[in-house]
PLY file of the C-alpha trace (Angstrom):
ply
format ascii 1.0
element vertex 157
property float x
property float y
property float z
element edge 156
property int vertex1
property int vertex2
end_header
0.06 -0.02 -0.19
2.65 2.27 0.57
4.25 1.54 -2.34
1.58 2.49 -4.43
0.96 5.84 -2.35
4.64 6.79 -3.07
4.32 5.89 -7.21
1.17 8.08 -6.96
2.92 10.54 -5.21
5.75 10.87 -7.92
3.29 10.00 -10.52
2.25 13.74 -9.64
5.02 15.44 -8.93
6.34 14.41 -12.18
3.31 15.76 -13.79
3.40 18.73 -12.43
6.73 19.17 -13.37
6.15 18.17 -16.97
3.26 21.10 -17.51
5.28 23.95 -15.88
8.22 22.78 -17.85
5.56 22.60 -21.04
4.42 26.14 -19.87
7.80 27.89 -19.64
8.43 26.69 -22.97
5.50 27.90 -24.52
5.73 31.33 -22.86
9.43 31.97 -23.87
8.55 31.26 -28.06
5.40 33.41 -26.96
7.90 36.66 -25.50
10.42 36.20 -28.40
7.47 35.82 -31.10
5.42 39.09 -29.68
9.21 41.05 -29.72
9.98 39.97 -33.27
5.89 41.04 -34.82
3.86 41.37 -31.84
1.34 45.18 -31.63
0.26 47.90 -33.83
1.58 49.40 -36.89
-0.65 51.74 -38.37
0.12 52.05 -42.32
-2.39 54.86 -43.08
-4.11 57.20 -40.72
-7.94 58.65 -41.66
-9.25 61.79 -40.74
-12.73 61.97 -39.82
-15.02 65.29 -39.14
-16.32 65.86 -35.16
-19.85 64.41 -35.59
-17.74 61.00 -35.78
-16.93 60.66 -32.43
-18.72 60.73 -29.25
-17.69 62.90 -26.31
-14.95 60.26 -24.89
-12.74 60.54 -28.46
-14.07 56.97 -30.02
-14.54 57.10 -33.40
-17.67 55.91 -34.76
-19.65 56.27 -31.55
-21.72 53.49 -30.78
-19.29 51.00 -32.14
-19.37 48.50 -29.06
-22.92 47.88 -29.45
-22.31 46.14 -32.96
-21.35 43.13 -34.81
-17.73 42.66 -35.43
-18.51 42.35 -39.29
-20.30 46.20 -38.98
-18.20 47.59 -35.86
-16.66 50.38 -38.47
-19.98 51.17 -40.97
-20.08 50.26 -43.98
-17.06 52.05 -45.36
-14.12 49.77 -43.16
-13.91 46.32 -42.00
-12.14 45.04 -38.76
-11.07 41.63 -38.78
-10.23 40.07 -36.15
-8.60 36.25 -36.61
-6.21 33.78 -35.05
-3.85 31.30 -35.53
-3.37 27.78 -32.59
0.81 27.67 -33.56
-0.03 24.79 -30.95
-2.63 23.28 -29.23
-1.39 21.92 -26.23
-4.71 20.90 -25.07
-5.16 22.48 -21.44
-7.77 20.78 -20.46
-5.54 18.23 -20.11
-2.82 20.61 -18.31
-1.17 21.30 -21.47
0.20 25.24 -22.35
-1.67 26.80 -26.26
-0.32 29.39 -27.74
-2.37 31.47 -30.31
-1.44 34.34 -32.90
-4.04 36.84 -32.75
-4.18 39.36 -35.54
-6.80 42.34 -35.59
-7.04 44.02 -38.63
-8.86 47.56 -40.32
-9.02 47.46 -43.72
-10.82 50.27 -46.48
-14.04 48.34 -47.75
-13.11 50.20 -51.07
-10.08 49.42 -52.51
-8.82 46.59 -49.59
-6.39 48.76 -48.00
-4.62 47.01 -45.16
-4.69 50.78 -42.27
-3.85 48.81 -40.13
-3.15 45.89 -37.25
-2.43 44.44 -34.05
-0.84 41.55 -33.63
-0.51 39.35 -30.24
-0.04 36.62 -28.34
-1.26 34.49 -25.99
-1.07 31.25 -24.09
-3.68 29.19 -21.55
-3.27 26.68 -19.59
-0.09 24.73 -18.43
-1.20 24.78 -14.76
-4.03 22.40 -13.06
-6.59 25.14 -12.56
-8.01 23.06 -15.44
-7.78 19.54 -13.96
-9.31 20.67 -10.74
-12.55 22.70 -11.83
-10.70 26.32 -12.00
-10.41 28.52 -15.19
-7.12 28.55 -16.59
-4.38 31.10 -16.80
-3.94 33.14 -19.57
-1.17 35.34 -20.89
-1.03 37.78 -23.60
2.31 39.97 -25.25
2.06 42.42 -25.51
-0.75 43.10 -23.07
-4.24 42.99 -24.64
-6.12 46.53 -24.62
-9.47 46.98 -25.67
-9.99 47.82 -29.38
-10.42 50.86 -29.58
-7.12 51.49 -29.06
-6.01 49.66 -32.74
-8.96 51.73 -33.53
-7.86 55.15 -32.17
-4.52 54.77 -33.67
-6.38 54.70 -37.09
-9.33 57.29 -37.51
-8.65 60.83 -35.85
-10.42 64.02 -35.65
-10.68 66.51 -38.69
-10.84 69.93 -37.65
0 1
1 2
2 3
3 4
4 5
5 6
6 7
7 8
8 9
9 10
10 11
11 12
12 13
13 14
14 15
15 16
16 17
17 18
18 19
19 20
20 21
21 22
22 23
23 24
24 25
25 26
26 27
27 28
28 29
29 30
30 31
31 32
32 33
33 34
34 35
35 36
36 37
37 38
38 39
39 40
40 41
41 42
42 43
43 44
44 45
45 46
46 47
47 48
48 49
49 50
50 51
51 52
52 53
53 54
54 55
55 56
56 57
57 58
58 59
59 60
60 61
61 62
62 63
63 64
64 65
65 66
66 67
67 68
68 69
69 70
70 71
71 72
72 73
73 74
74 75
75 76
76 77
77 78
78 79
79 80
80 81
81 82
82 83
83 84
84 85
85 86
86 87
87 88
88 89
89 90
90 91
91 92
92 93
93 94
94 95
95 96
96 97
97 98
98 99
99 100
100 101
101 102
102 103
103 104
104 105
105 106
106 107
107 108
108 109
109 110
110 111
111 112
112 113
113 114
114 115
115 116
116 117
117 118
118 119
119 120
120 121
121 122
122 123
123 124
124 125
125 126
126 127
127 128
128 129
129 130
130 131
131 132
132 133
133 134
134 135
135 136
136 137
137 138
138 139
139 140
140 141
141 142
142 143
143 144
144 145
145 146
146 147
147 148
148 149
149 150
150 151
151 152
152 153
153 154
154 155
155 156
């Protein structure tokens, strides 16, 4: 009986060590990817009339209540794509790494006006195994969409 208990203890410690090691490697890779291409890039700014801004300085008043397809009206497209770089099966204690690419595109000519690239890792701990939400880390830190939107659309005279 004692031998079985020690064997189970050893297996649990080994499993936790593997999970933490995997999480460390994924987050290290995430940091490297983030440094190489993470962040906001603005390729073209658009000047909008003052009446296109709300009292807080946000362009396209009411955009938060619209669907993603119509977030910026009929002239601009807000596109939010993601790609799983690895599926570490967080529900089993693994760590997933995801690349997010948010874009603002002018519909008339398909011109990319700006993009925000960030990475997120999910899992790698025992939280999900015991019924809690797993940890999520992002790089660079995930700010609201309005940061990207405000970078492109500026208030005219």
